[in-house]
N, C-alpha and C positions, 0 to 999 in steps of 0.2 A: 673699565675706568681709569687704570693706570696709565695706558697708552694716549687717551684723551688728555689727560690731567698734564702727561709731559709734553704734549704737543701744545697745549694752551700756555704752560709755563714758559716755553721757548719764545712762543709767538706773541704774548700778551704781557707777560711778565718778566721778560730778558733772564729767564731761567732762574730767577732769585729765590724761589720758594723751594723747600726742602720736600721731599717726598712724604706725603701724609699717610695715614691709614685710610681705608676705605671700608665703608659698610653700607648696607642695604636698609632702605627703611621700608615700610609694609605699610604706607599710609597715603590715603586719598587727599588729605589738606596740606601736607607738607611734601613739596617737590624734592627740596634739598635742605641741608643742614651742615653747618660747619661749627665745630666744637674743638677745645684744647684744654689743657691744663696748664697752670702757671706757677712757677717757682715760689718761693717764700716770700716775705715781706720785702726784702731787699733785692730778689731775685725776679725781674719782671719778664724773664724769657718765657716764650710760647713752647712748651713741651706738649708730645702726643697730639699733634693736630690730626682730626678725623673729618673727611669728607663724606656725608652720606647722601643718597639719592634713592628716591622711592622706585620701587619696581611695580607699583600699582598702575602705572601708564606706560605705554607703548609709545615712547618718545621717537621722534624723527631725529636723525644725526644733528640738526641745527637746533632742535629744542633742548636736546641733550647738552650741546656744547653752550648754550647760554645760560642754562642752570649749573652747570660746572663751573664757568666763569664767574657767576654770580657768587657762588661759594668761595671761589679762589679770591674774589676782591675782599671778602670778610677775613680770610687767612692773610692776605698781604697786609690789611690794614692792621691786625692784631700782631703780626709778626714784626712789622716795623713800627709799632706803638703809636700808629694814627688813630686807631680806636680799638681798644681792648674790650670793649663792651658789645661789641659786634651789632652796631646799630645802622639803620638805613638813613644815616644822618647827611649832611652837607658833603662831607669829604667821599661817603660811599657813592652819592649821586653824581657828583663831578667825575668820579674815576668811571663809573658805568657809562655815563653820557659821552666821556672821551673814547672809551672803547667802542661803544654803539656807533659814534661817527666815523672812526678811524678804520673800522673793521666791518661795518655793517651787522654788528650783533644786535639782540634784542634783550638786553639785560634790563630788568625791571625790579622794582623794589616789592612789588606784590603781583603774583602770576595769577591770571584768570585759569583756573584748572579746567574749565569749560572747554578750553581750546586743544586738550590733550585728549587722546583716543584711550579709553580704558582698556586694559588687558583683559580680556575675556577667558573665561572657562578655568582650566586648571592652571596651575602656576608655572606651566612651561613657558621659557623664555622666547621673545622673538628672535629672529637671526640678529638683528643689529644690537639688541640689548646683549645677548649672548656672547657676541663678538666685543663687546665694551668691558664685560667682567671678567672675560676669561684672560 
């Protein structure tokens, strides 16, 4: 995940995002999730950013990048004070649409989980997913 984050940060966000913590979800309903903590009443700084991505599906590289960038948009918007509530509002949609057009991404506000291949059997990781989290 770190390698993909770093590549996406440089390519799509001009390297402006600080390196977050990464976590795995074990969910079939949620493909990715961004969360953070915030300072006190007067300190609106974003602390402890975490990007989580599910290990329930066998994503292709392209699908994984789309999900990572989706979560990075949330991170970018929180970090720069554009939307601290992590919504899929107008600003999120505008940024996603711009990245989709400029780079051929497929960032959506809601994902159709039926497009993803479910990881079968034991929790052994596919080659690609193992490569991403190492």
